[in-house]
C-alpha positions in Angstrom: -27.1 -14.1 -10.0 -27.4 -11.0 -7.8 -24.6 -8.4 -7.8 -22.1 -8.9 -5.0 -22.4 -6.1 -2.4 -20.0 -7.3 0.2 -17.4 -4.9 1.4 -14.4 -7.0 0.7 -12.0 -4.5 2.4 -14.1 -3.7 5.3 -12.9 -6.5 7.6 -9.1 -6.2 7.5 -8.5 -2.9 5.7 -9.7 0.6 6.5 -11.4 1.7 3.3 -12.8 5.2 3.8 -13.5 5.5 0.1 -15.6 2.3 0.0 -19.2 2.4 -1.4 -21.4 3.3 1.5 -24.6 2.4 -0.2 -26.7 0.2 2.1 -28.7 -2.7 0.7 -32.4 -2.1 0.4 -34.3 -4.5 2.7 -36.7 -6.7 0.8 -39.8 -8.1 2.4 -41.5 -11.2 1.2 -44.8 -10.6 -0.7 -47.8 -11.3 1.5 -50.7 -13.4 0.5 -54.0 -11.5 0.4 -56.1 -14.6 1.0 -54.0 -16.8 3.3 -54.6 -16.6 7.0 -52.4 -19.6 7.9 -50.1 -19.0 10.8 -47.1 -20.9 12.2 -47.8 -23.3 15.1 -46.7 -22.3 18.6 -43.4 -23.7 19.6 -43.0 -25.7 22.8 -39.9 -26.4 25.0 -39.4 -29.9 23.6 -39.0 -28.8 20.0 -35.7 -28.8 18.2 -34.1 -25.3 18.2 -31.5 -23.8 15.9 -28.0 -24.7 17.0 -26.3 -21.9 19.0 -22.8 -20.6 18.2 -20.1 -22.7 19.9 -17.7 -19.7 19.8 -16.9 -18.6 23.3 -17.1 -14.9 24.1 -13.6 -15.1 25.6 -12.2 -16.2 22.3 -13.3 -13.2 20.2 -14.0 -9.7 21.2 -17.8 -9.0 21.2 -17.4 -5.9 19.0 -15.3 -7.8 16.5 -17.8 -10.7 16.2 -20.7 -8.4 16.0 -19.1 -6.4 13.2 -18.3 -9.5 11.1 -21.7 -11.1 11.7 -23.4 -7.9 10.6 -21.3 -7.8 7.5 -22.4 -11.4 6.6 -26.0 -10.7 7.3 -25.9 -7.6 5.2 -24.2 -9.4 2.4 -26.8 -12.3 2.7 -29.6 -9.8 2.4 -27.9 -8.1 -0.6 -28.0 -11.4 -2.5 -31.8 -11.7 -2.1 -33.3 -12.7 -5.5 -36.5 -11.1 -6.9 -39.7 -12.6 -5.8 -40.2 -15.3 -3.1 -37.1 -17.5 -2.8 -34.9 -19.2 -0.2 -34.1 -15.9 1.5 -37.8 -15.2 2.4 -38.2 -18.9 3.4 -35.2 -18.6 5.6 -36.4 -15.4 7.2 -39.8 -17.1 7.9 -38.2 -20.1 9.6 -35.7 -17.9 11.5 -38.6 -15.7 12.8 -40.2 -18.7 14.4 -36.9 -19.8 15.9 -37.7 -23.5 15.6 -36.1 -26.3 13.6 -39.1 -28.6 14.0 -40.4 -30.4 10.9 -43.9 -29.0 11.3 -42.6 -25.5 11.1 -40.9 -26.3 7.7 -44.0 -27.9 6.3 -46.1 -24.9 7.4 -43.6 -22.5 6.0 -43.7 -24.3 2.6 -47.5 -24.2 2.6 -47.4 -20.5 3.2 -44.7 -19.9 0.6 -46.7 -21.8 -2.0 -49.7 -19.7 -1.2 -47.6 -16.6 -2.2 -45.8 -18.3 -5.2 -47.1 -21.5 -6.5 -43.7 -22.2 -8.1 -42.0 -22.6 -4.7 -40.9 -26.2 -4.2 -38.5 -28.2 -2.1 -36.1 -28.7 -5.1 -36.2 -24.9 -5.8 -35.5 -24.0 -2.3 -32.6 -26.4 -2.1 -31.1 -25.0 -5.3 -31.5 -21.5 -4.1 -30.1 -22.4 -0.7 -27.0 -23.8 -2.4 -26.6 -20.6 -4.3 -26.5 -18.6 -1.0 -24.2 -21.0 0.7 -21.7 -20.8 -2.3 -21.8 -17.1 -2.3 -21.2 -16.8 1.5 -18.4 -19.4 1.1 -16.8 -17.1 -1.5 -17.0 -14.2 1.0 -15.5 -16.4 3.8 -12.6 -17.4 1.5 -12.0 -13.8 0.5 -12.0 -12.6 4.1 -9.7 -15.5 5.1 -7.3 -14.6 2.3 -7.2 -11.0 3.3 -6.7 -11.9 6.9 -3.8 -14.3 6.2 -2.3 -11.7 3.8 -2.6 -9.0 6.5 -1.0 -11.4 9.0 1.9 -12.1 6.6 2.4 -8.4 6.1 2.5 -7.7 9.8 4.8 -10.7 10.5 7.2 -9.6 7.7 7.2 -6.0 9.1 7.9 -7.3 12.7 10.6 -9.6 11.5 12.3 -6.7 9.7 12.0 -4.5 12.7 13.4 -7.3 15.0 16.3 -7.8 12.6 17.1 -4.0 12.7 16.9 -3.9 16.4 19.1 -7.0 16.8 21.7 -5.4 14.6 21.6 -2.1 16.5 21.9 -4.0 19.8 24.9 -5.9 18.4 26.5 -2.7 17.3 26.0 -1.1 20.7 27.3 -4.2 22.5 30.4 -4.0 20.2 30.8 -0.3 21.1 30.3 -1.2 24.8 33.1 -3.8 24.6 35.4 -1.3 22.9 34.6 1.3 25.6 35.2 -1.2 28.3 38.6 -2.1 26.8 39.5 1.6 26.6 38.5 2.0 30.3 40.7 -0.9 31.2 43.7 0.6 29.3 43.1 4.0 31.0 43.0 2.3 34.4 46.3 0.6 33.7 47.8 3.9 32.6 46.5 5.5 35.8 48.0 2.8 37.9 51.3 3.2 36.0 51.3 6.9 36.6 50.9 6.3 40.3 53.9 3.9 40.3 56.0 6.3 38.2 55.1 9.2 40.5 56.2 7.2 43.5 59.5 6.3 41.9 60.2 9.9 40.8 59.3 11.4 44.2 61.5 8.8 46.0 64.4 9.7 43.8 64.0 13.4 44.4 63.6 12.8 48.2 66.9 10.9 48.1 68.6 13.8 46.3 67.1 16.3 48.7 68.4 14.2 51.7 71.8 13.8 50.0 71.9 17.6 49.5 71.2 18.2 53.2 73.9 15.7 54.2 76.5 17.0 51.8 75.9 20.6 53.1 76.2 19.5 56.6 79.4 17.6 55.9 81.1 20.4 54.0 80.0 23.0 56.5 81.3 20.9 59.4 84.8 20.8 57.7 84.7 24.5 56.9 83.6 25.4 60.4 86.4 23.3 61.9 88.9 25.4 59.9 87.1 28.6 60.9 87.1 27.7 64.6 90.8 26.7 64.2 91.6 30.2 62.9 89.7 31.8 65.7 91.3 29.7 68.4 94.8 29.4 67.1 95.7 32.7 65.6 
């Protein structure tokens, strides 16, 4: 089994220290005597299925990055000699899923390596599928773990903010109560001031009246002295 070269952290984790070695591209050995070529395709032939993922569902840059990682990983798993990987590349290059293309590809493969057979290709294809499934499960695990971490962090942040808001609301209620008390005190001061001023005004008026009354009596005597003596 080929050594795994997938960057397990590359999809969900920034890993600046990750191995930057790029897989070496391997090309299929070419036959020196074979001159067989693939048949030309026509519009009625069966084509490879296109992706059903809508562009609006996934950002183009994200999809391109992940697809590139899978393709690079697929290439890094390439076994020595002619195997399923080279067969896959030959079929993919033609871009047709027509039966005649597969038969011609097998004929060409056997001209390069006589040991190539349908059974071998299927066994090798299963190996690649299993390895890619391992990558998918690992990426899925990392993605779900990352989502859980983010969700937990956001939940804690929301809890802290809710507690802070509750404390501020409590302070606001206390301040509003203090304002209400101060307003009552202010209103009480106005009433007390009115009563105090009214009492003083009465005393000032009484003082004026008492003065006038006593002076009137005194002046009566003074005028009596003036007039009668």
